[in-house]
C-alpha positions as CSV (number, residue, x, y, z in Angstrom):
1,X,-12.4,-9.9,8.3
2,X,-14.5,-12.9,7.1
3,X,-13.6,-14.5,3.8
4,X,-15.6,-13.3,0.9
5,X,-16.7,-10.0,2.5
6,X,-13.8,-7.7,1.6
7,X,-15.2,-6.6,-1.8
8,X,-18.9,-7.0,-1.2
9,X,-19.9,-3.8,-2.8
10,X,-17.6,-1.5,-0.8
11,X,-16.4,1.6,-2.6
12,X,-12.7,1.8,-3.5
13,X,-11.9,4.2,-0.7
14,X,-13.1,1.7,1.8
15,X,-11.0,-1.1,0.2
16,X,-8.0,1.2,0.2
17,X,-8.5,2.0,3.8
18,X,-8.6,-1.6,4.8
19,X,-5.4,-2.3,2.9
20,X,-3.7,0.7,4.4
21,X,-4.6,-0.6,7.9
22,X,-3.5,-4.1,7.1
23,X,-0.1,-2.9,5.8
24,X,0.4,-0.5,8.7
25,X,-0.4,-3.2,11.3
26,X,1.8,-5.8,9.6
27,X,4.6,-3.3,9.7
28,X,4.1,-2.8,13.4
29,X,3.4,0.9,13.0
30,X,0.9,3.1,14.7
31,X,-1.3,5.6,12.8
32,X,0.9,8.4,14.3
33,X,4.0,6.8,12.9
34,X,2.6,6.5,9.4
35,X,1.2,10.1,9.6
36,X,4.5,11.5,10.7
37,X,6.5,9.7,8.0
38,X,3.9,10.6,5.3
39,X,3.6,14.2,6.4
40,X,-0.1,14.0,7.2
41,X,-2.1,14.1,10.5
42,X,-2.9,11.0,12.6
43,X,-6.6,12.0,12.2
44,X,-6.3,11.9,8.4
45,X,-4.7,8.4,8.5
46,X,-7.5,7.3,10.7
47,X,-10.1,8.7,8.4
48,X,-8.4,7.0,5.4
49,X,-8.4,3.7,7.2
50,X,-12.1,4.0,7.9
51,X,-12.9,4.8,4.3
52,X,-14.2,8.3,5.2
53,X,-12.0,10.0,2.7
54,X,-10.1,9.1,-0.4
55,X,-6.4,10.1,-0.6
56,X,-4.8,12.3,-3.2
57,X,-2.2,10.9,-5.5
58,X,0.5,12.8,-3.6
59,X,-0.7,11.2,-0.3
60,X,-0.8,7.7,-1.8
61,X,2.9,8.0,-2.8
62,X,3.8,9.4,0.7
63,X,1.9,6.6,2.4
64,X,3.7,4.0,0.3
65,X,7.1,5.5,1.2
66,X,6.0,5.7,4.9
67,X,5.2,2.0,4.8
68,X,8.2,1.0,2.7
69,X,6.0,-0.7,0.1
70,X,5.4,-0.2,-3.7
71,X,2.4,2.0,-4.4
72,X,0.6,-0.9,-6.0
73,X,0.6,-2.8,-2.6
74,X,-1.9,-0.1,-1.3
75,X,-4.5,-1.2,-3.8
76,X,-6.4,-4.5,-3.3
77,X,-7.1,-6.5,-6.5
78,X,-10.7,-5.8,-7.3
79,X,-11.0,-9.4,-8.7
80,X,-10.0,-11.0,-5.4
81,X,-13.1,-12.2,-3.6
């Protein structure tokens, strides 16, 4: 990703998806691993990462547990450019 392009008008679900992918990859996990740990399908994880859907609160908590991170880490700071 190029500097300065992360928040260029993208909706929150897209920013969430980018952060989810970033955290998953930095943990060395595959989408199937995260999906299994969080109790959701691999297709759903993929759709979240692409910004096609926004997760429910229950799924957000399950994803955080699956990644071993605090819930807040799943949300990029909207003021970071």
